[in-house]
C-alpha positions as CSV (number, residue, x, y, z in Angstrom):
1,M,50.1,116.5,46.2
2,K,50.0,115.2,49.8
3,T,47.1,113.0,50.9
4,N,45.0,114.2,53.9
5,L,44.9,111.2,56.3
6,L,41.6,112.4,57.7
7,E,40.1,111.0,54.5
8,F,40.7,107.4,55.7
9,D,39.0,105.0,58.0
10,L,41.4,102.4,59.5
11,L,41.1,100.0,56.6
12,G,41.8,102.9,54.2
13,L,44.8,104.0,56.2
14,Q,46.1,100.4,56.2
15,T,45.9,100.4,52.4
16,F,47.7,103.8,52.2
17,C,50.5,102.6,54.5
18,E,51.0,99.5,52.4
19,S,51.3,101.8,49.3
20,L,54.3,103.4,51.1
21,G,55.8,100.0,51.6
22,E,54.9,99.8,55.3
23,K,53.3,97.1,57.4
24,R,49.6,97.3,58.0
25,F,50.0,97.5,61.8
26,R,51.7,100.9,61.4
27,A,48.3,102.3,60.3
28,Q,46.8,101.4,63.7
29,Q,49.6,103.4,65.5
30,L,49.1,106.3,63.1
31,F,45.3,106.2,63.4
32,R,45.5,106.5,67.2
33,W,47.9,109.5,67.1
34,I,45.6,111.3,64.7
35,H,42.2,110.6,66.2
36,Q,42.8,109.7,69.9
37,R,45.5,112.3,70.5
38,G,44.6,114.9,67.9
39,E,48.2,115.1,66.6
40,S,49.0,116.5,63.1
41,D,52.8,116.7,63.4
42,F,54.4,113.5,62.3
43,D,57.6,114.4,64.1
44,R,55.7,114.2,67.4
45,M,54.5,110.7,66.8
46,S,57.3,109.2,68.8
47,D,56.6,105.5,68.5
48,L,56.7,105.6,64.7
49,A,60.0,104.7,63.1
50,L,62.0,107.6,61.8
51,P,62.0,106.3,58.1
52,F,58.2,106.0,58.3
53,R,57.9,109.5,59.6
54,A,60.0,110.7,56.8
55,L,57.7,109.0,54.2
56,L,54.7,110.6,55.9
57,L,56.2,114.0,55.7
58,Q,56.8,113.5,52.0
59,H,53.5,112.0,51.0
60,A,50.8,112.9,53.7
61,K,49.3,115.5,55.9
62,V,46.8,115.8,58.7
63,E,44.8,118.9,57.8
64,G,41.6,120.2,59.5
65,L,39.3,122.9,58.4
66,D,39.9,126.7,58.5
67,P,37.7,128.2,61.2
68,V,36.2,131.5,60.0
69,A,34.3,132.3,63.2
70,T,33.3,130.8,66.5
71,H,30.1,131.8,68.4
72,K,29.1,130.8,71.9
73,S,25.5,130.9,73.1
74,K,24.4,131.9,76.6
75,D,23.4,128.3,77.2
76,G,26.9,127.0,76.4
77,T,26.2,125.9,72.9
78,I,29.2,126.5,70.5
79,K,28.9,127.1,66.8
80,W,31.9,127.0,64.4
81,L,31.9,128.4,60.9
82,F,34.5,126.5,58.8
83,S,35.7,127.5,55.3
84,V,35.7,124.7,52.8
85,G,37.0,126.8,49.9
86,E,35.6,128.5,46.8
87,N,33.6,131.0,49.1
88,N,31.7,128.1,50.7
89,A,31.5,127.6,54.5
90,I,29.8,125.0,56.7
91,E,28.6,125.1,60.3
92,T,29.2,122.7,63.2
93,V,27.5,122.8,66.6
94,F,28.5,121.5,70.0
95,I,25.8,121.1,72.6
96,P,27.0,120.5,76.2
97,E,24.7,118.8,78.7
98,D,25.2,117.4,82.2
99,D,25.4,113.7,81.0
100,R,26.7,114.1,77.4
101,G,28.4,116.3,74.9
102,T,26.7,116.2,71.4
103,L,28.3,117.4,68.2
104,C,26.1,118.2,65.2
105,I,28.0,117.6,62.0
106,S,27.4,118.8,58.4
107,S,27.7,116.4,55.4
108,Q,27.2,118.8,52.5
109,V,27.7,122.5,51.6
110,G,24.0,123.4,51.5
111,C,21.3,120.8,50.8
112,A,19.5,119.8,47.6
113,V,16.4,118.4,49.3
114,G,14.9,121.8,49.9
115,C,12.7,121.2,53.0
116,R,10.4,124.2,53.5
117,F,11.2,124.8,57.2
118,C,15.0,124.4,56.9
119,S,17.2,127.5,56.5
120,T,20.0,125.4,54.9
121,G,17.6,124.2,52.2
122,H,16.7,127.7,51.3
123,Q,20.4,128.4,50.5
124,G,20.6,125.7,47.9
125,F,23.4,123.2,47.3
126,S,27.0,123.6,46.2
127,R,28.8,120.2,46.7
128,N,29.3,117.2,48.9
129,L,31.9,117.3,51.7
130,T,34.8,114.8,51.5
131,T,35.3,112.3,54.3
132,A,38.2,114.4,55.5
133,E,35.9,117.5,55.8
134,I,33.2,115.5,57.6
135,I,35.6,113.9,60.2
136,A,37.6,117.1,60.5
137,Q,34.6,118.7,62.3
138,L,34.8,116.0,65.0
139,W,38.6,116.0,65.1
140,M,38.9,119.8,65.5
141,A,36.0,120.1,68.0
142,E,37.0,117.2,70.2
143,H,40.6,118.2,70.6
144,Q,40.0,121.9,70.8
145,L,37.5,121.4,73.6
146,R,39.9,119.1,75.4
147,R,42.7,121.7,75.3
148,Q,40.3,124.4,76.5
149,S,39.2,122.2,79.4
150,G,42.7,121.1,80.2
151,Q,41.8,117.4,80.3
152,N,42.4,114.4,78.1
153,A,39.1,112.7,78.7
154,R,36.6,112.5,75.9
155,V,34.4,115.6,75.6
156,I,32.1,114.5,72.7
157,S,30.1,111.4,73.6
158,N,27.4,111.7,70.9
159,V,27.5,112.7,67.2
160,V,24.4,113.6,65.2
161,M,24.6,113.9,61.4
162,M,22.0,116.7,61.5
163,G,24.0,119.7,60.3
164,M,23.9,121.1,56.8
165,G,23.0,118.6,54.1
166,E,21.3,115.2,53.6
167,P,23.9,112.6,54.8
168,L,22.5,109.7,52.7
169,Q,23.0,111.7,49.5
170,N,26.7,111.8,50.3
171,Y,27.0,108.1,51.3
172,S,30.4,107.3,49.9
173,A,32.0,110.0,52.1
174,L,29.7,109.4,55.0
175,L,30.5,105.7,55.4
176,P,34.2,105.9,56.2
177,A,33.6,108.9,58.5
178,L,31.1,106.8,60.5
179,K,33.5,103.9,60.7
180,T,36.2,106.3,62.0
181,M,33.8,107.6,64.7
182,L,33.0,104.0,65.8
183,D,36.5,102.5,65.7
184,D,38.1,101.8,69.1
185,H,41.4,103.1,67.7
186,G,39.6,106.3,66.6
187,Y,36.9,107.9,68.7
188,G,35.3,104.7,70.1
189,L,31.8,106.0,70.0
190,S,28.9,103.6,70.5
191,R,26.6,102.9,67.6
192,R,23.7,104.0,69.8
193,R,25.4,107.4,70.2
194,V,26.0,108.1,66.6
195,T,22.8,109.2,64.7
196,V,22.3,109.7,61.0
197,S,19.3,111.9,60.2
198,T,17.6,111.6,56.8
199,S,14.7,113.1,55.0
200,G,14.0,109.7,53.6
201,V,16.4,108.4,51.0
202,V,15.0,104.9,51.0
203,P,17.6,102.9,49.1
204,M,20.4,104.4,51.2
205,I,18.6,103.6,54.4
206,D,18.7,100.0,53.4
207,R,22.5,100.3,52.5
208,L,23.2,101.9,55.8
209,G,21.5,99.0,57.6
210,Q,23.8,96.6,55.9
211,D,27.0,98.5,55.9
212,C,27.1,100.4,59.2
213,P,23.9,100.4,61.3
214,V,23.8,103.4,63.7
215,A,20.9,105.2,65.3
216,L,18.5,106.5,62.7
217,A,16.4,109.6,62.8
218,V,13.9,110.3,60.0
219,S,12.6,113.8,59.2
220,L,8.9,113.0,59.0
221,H,7.1,116.3,59.6
222,A,3.7,115.2,58.2
223,P,1.3,112.3,58.5
224,T,0.1,112.2,54.9
225,D,1.7,112.2,51.4
226,P,-0.1,115.4,50.1
227,L,1.1,117.4,53.1
228,R,4.6,115.9,53.2
229,N,5.0,116.6,49.5
230,G,4.9,120.3,50.2
231,L,7.1,120.2,53.2
232,V,9.7,117.6,52.2
233,P,9.9,117.4,48.4
234,L,11.8,114.1,48.5
235,N,8.5,112.5,49.5
236,L,7.4,112.8,45.9
237,K,10.1,110.2,45.1
238,Y,9.9,108.1,48.2
239,P,6.4,108.4,49.7
240,L,5.4,107.5,53.2
241,T,4.6,103.8,52.7
242,E,8.0,103.2,51.1
243,L,9.7,105.2,53.8
244,L,8.1,103.3,56.7
245,Q,8.8,100.0,55.1
246,A,12.5,101.0,54.9
247,C,12.3,101.9,58.6
248,S,10.9,98.5,59.5
249,R,13.7,96.8,57.5
250,Y,16.3,99.0,59.3
251,L,15.2,97.9,62.7
252,A,16.4,94.4,62.0
253,H,20.0,95.9,62.1
254,A,19.7,99.0,64.2
255,P,21.5,99.3,67.6
256,R,18.3,100.7,69.1
257,D,14.9,99.0,69.0
258,F,13.1,102.1,67.7
259,I,13.3,104.7,64.9
260,T,13.2,108.3,65.9
261,F,10.9,110.5,63.9
262,E,11.6,114.2,63.8
263,Y,8.6,116.4,63.5
264,C,8.9,120.2,63.1
265,M,5.8,121.9,64.6
266,L,4.4,124.4,62.2
267,A,1.5,126.6,63.2
268,G,-1.7,125.7,61.3
269,V,0.2,123.4,58.9
270,N,0.8,120.1,60.7
271,D,0.1,120.7,64.4
272,Q,-3.6,120.0,64.9
273,A,-5.3,117.1,66.7
274,A,-6.3,115.6,63.4
275,H,-2.6,115.5,62.4
276,A,-1.6,113.8,65.6
277,Q,-4.3,111.2,65.1
278,A,-3.2,110.6,61.5
279,L,0.4,110.1,62.8
280,I,-0.9,107.6,65.4
281,D,-2.8,105.7,62.6
282,L,0.3,105.8,60.3
283,V,2.7,104.1,62.7
284,T,0.3,101.8,64.5
285,Q,-1.3,100.4,61.4
286,H,2.1,99.9,59.7
287,A,3.7,96.5,59.1
288,Q,0.4,94.5,58.7
289,G,-1.1,96.1,61.8
290,K,1.9,95.2,64.1
291,G,2.9,98.8,64.3
292,L,6.3,100.4,63.9
293,S,8.5,100.7,67.0
294,C,9.3,104.4,67.1
295,K,9.8,107.6,69.1
296,F,8.6,111.1,68.2
297,N,10.8,114.1,68.7
298,L,8.7,117.3,68.3
299,I,10.8,120.2,67.3
300,P,9.7,123.8,67.8
301,F,10.2,125.6,64.5
302,N,13.0,128.1,64.4
303,P,11.6,130.9,62.1
304,F,13.6,132.6,59.4
305,P,12.2,135.3,57.0
306,A,12.3,133.3,53.8
307,S,10.2,130.4,55.1
308,G,6.8,132.0,55.4
309,L,6.1,129.7,58.3
310,V,5.3,130.3,62.0
311,R,6.2,128.3,65.1
312,S,3.4,126.4,66.9
313,E,2.4,127.8,70.3
314,P,3.9,125.9,73.3
315,G,0.4,124.8,74.4
316,V,-0.4,123.4,71.0
317,V,2.9,121.5,71.0
318,Q,2.2,120.1,74.5
319,R,-1.3,119.0,73.5
320,F,0.1,117.3,70.4
321,A,2.7,115.5,72.5
322,Q,0.1,114.3,75.0
323,Q,-2.1,113.0,72.3
324,L,0.7,110.8,71.0
325,Q,1.7,109.7,74.5
326,Q,-1.8,108.7,75.3
327,A,-1.7,106.4,72.3
328,G,1.4,104.7,73.8
329,I,4.0,106.4,71.6
330,V,7.1,107.7,73.3
331,T,7.2,111.4,72.6
332,T,9.5,114.2,73.6
333,V,9.7,117.9,72.8
334,R,13.1,119.1,71.9
335,K,14.6,121.8,74.0
336,T,15.8,124.6,71.8
337,R,19.5,125.2,72.2
338,G,21.7,127.9,70.7
339,D,18.9,129.8,69.0
340,D,20.5,133.1,70.1
341,I,23.5,132.3,67.8
342,D,21.4,130.7,65.0
343,A,22.6,127.2,66.0
344,A,19.3,125.6,66.7
345,C,17.6,122.9,64.6
346,G,17.0,124.1,61.0
347,Q,19.0,127.3,61.4
348,L,22.4,126.2,60.2
349,A,23.2,128.1,57.0
350,G,26.9,128.7,56.6
351,D,27.8,130.2,53.2
352,V,26.8,128.4,50.1
353,V,27.6,129.1,46.4
354,D,24.3,127.7,45.2
355,R,24.4,125.6,42.0
356,T,20.7,124.7,42.2
357,H,18.9,128.1,42.0
358,A,17.1,127.3,45.3
359,V,16.1,130.9,46.1
360,E,14.2,131.3,42.8
361,R,12.6,127.8,43.1
362,M,11.5,128.2,46.7
363,T,10.2,131.7,46.3
364,K,7.8,130.4,43.7
365,H,6.4,127.9,46.3
366,R,6.4,130.2,49.3
367,T,2.8,129.3,50.2
368,I,2.1,125.8,51.4
369,D,-1.3,124.4,50.3
370,L,-3.2,123.3,53.4
371,V,-4.6,119.9,52.6
372,S,-7.1,117.8,54.4
373,V,-5.6,115.2,56.7
374,S,-7.7,112.6,55.1
375,S,-6.3,113.4,51.7
């Protein structure tokens, strides 16, 4: 069985080349052909020795994902649906802007966390993606967009691990994928421009800080444990105090001097003035009163029928943002992109052969108990 070379970061590719009896520096040449030039045909890799190419043809392949469908939004956002076998499919989204091109990448087929406001979570979980399947999303999007634009310059400047799945629950596959994104012989992305989003897997936040610190975004969504327990079930295992302590530890290694907190605005659930004040208290009183350096990104909820939730009114969102800003907390409201093709935040669904019975579990808990902010 041939080995898919998209599975390896540079160190892994060096080890593979050595296993074929080749010098380690050959891996660097091969890595550039694959990731910088998007080449999958070994015969086209002209500066590789013919015997090495013959070995690669015998033992290796460069294989992306099978695109099932492509959708383009009226705002320019592109969503790909990729087959990953066994009736499973994942979604990947490209968001073009004047000063950047952002790719939103999936890390799992479905998600086992089960956040109430996330369409992916309502589909359940099938399996983790491999490193090759994670990096193939970038490899295929980058080089397809280059071909379509007729240019060789980089198109994707930012990567956010905010697609389907909880990245830190697939850490062994995520880590080499991140290293490939950052490698100057690969995509050469800045650590500041690669973001891992997590619902709060505390031990893996610490590991990421040690192994490959990139920008960190934490799905917060509530200022108190009782409310967050109902919105983000992982909070039952890693409550807010533990999560914020992990964020403080991460800042010692992070490429940015703040943590981004994602906050989905849900009408009547977490969007009142008392919730905003509780958030202010939460982050300013943390770390022995020194406060936690952070930025809030308020996300308008993108409704889907199974959620039983409603989007906060724009005026409510603006007042909430102003309250945080007046307390000295940098706060932005995310502009919804690609919602006409179900490519906006929380809408990615793909096709998931669920192994977790998520539909049954979440139907039983369709109603969220509204708890006092002071609880």
